[in-house]
C-alpha positions in Angstrom: -22.8 18.9 -22.8 -25.0 17.2 -20.1 -24.0 17.3 -16.6 -23.1 14.3 -14.8 -22.8 13.6 -11.0 -19.7 14.4 -9.3 -18.9 11.9 -6.0 -17.5 13.4 -3.0 -15.3 10.6 -2.7 -13.5 7.9 -5.0 -11.7 4.9 -4.1 -9.1 4.0 -6.8 -8.4 0.1 -6.6 -5.2 -1.1 -8.5 -6.3 -4.2 -10.7 -3.0 -4.9 -12.4 -1.6 -8.4 -12.3 0.0 -8.4 -9.0 -2.8 -6.5 -7.1 -5.4 -8.5 -8.4 -3.6 -11.7 -7.4 -3.3 -10.3 -3.7 -6.8 -9.0 -3.3 -7.3 -6.0 -5.5 -9.8 -7.7 -7.8 -11.9 -8.9 -4.9 -11.6 -5.5 -3.1 -12.6 -3.7 -6.3 -15.9 -6.2 -6.6 -16.6 -5.6 -3.1 -16.7 -2.0 -3.2 -18.2 -1.8 -6.3 -21.2 -3.4 -4.9 -21.5 -1.5 -1.9 -21.4 1.8 -4.0 -24.4 0.4 -5.8 -26.3 1.3 -2.6 -24.4 4.4 -1.6 -24.0 7.0 -3.9 -21.8 9.3 -1.4 -18.8 7.4 -3.2 -17.4 5.9 -6.5 -15.0 3.2 -7.2 -12.5 3.1 -10.1 -10.3 0.2 -11.4 -7.0 1.1 -12.5 -4.8 -1.3 -14.6 -1.5 -0.5 -12.6 0.0 2.1 -10.2 3.3 0.9 -10.8 3.7 0.1 -7.1 3.7 -3.8 -7.2 6.3 -4.2 -4.4 3.2 -3.3 -2.1 0.6 -5.0 -3.8 -2.4 -4.7 -3.4 -2.6 -1.2 -3.6 -5.6 1.3 -3.5 -6.0 5.2 -2.9 -9.0 7.3 -1.4 -9.9 11.0 -2.6 -10.0 13.7 -1.6 -7.5 13.3 1.4 -4.6 11.4 -1.0 -4.8 8.2 1.1 -2.8 5.3 -0.3 -3.2 1.8 1.2 -0.6 -0.9 0.5 -0.6 -4.6 1.2 -4.1 -3.7 2.8 -7.2 -5.9 3.9 -10.7 -5.4 2.6 -11.7 -4.6 6.3 -9.4 -2.0 6.8 -10.2 -0.3 3.2 -14.1 -0.1 4.0 -13.5 1.3 7.3 -11.3 4.1 6.2 -13.6 4.5 3.2 -16.6 4.6 5.7 -14.7 7.5 7.9 -13.8 9.4 4.8 -17.3 9.8 4.0 -18.5 11.0 7.6 -15.9 13.3 7.2 -13.5 12.0 10.1 -9.7 12.5 10.0 
């Protein structure tokens, strides 16, 4: 088996139907583009987290930080803090 890089941080973005309509799809595209230039984090698209009442929803790991009804700016700011190791 070959080895593959394990990222320090992962952003999970829900792109289920309700989340996608409320900004999840856009958030995924922006974060994925940013991750191309910054290998300290990875972006993973999830189909549905079953939290549609709070759409859009995403999670930042490690730290188990969940965001609901977020703005793209808010997510990117928290992700940057996480990557720097701030609480």
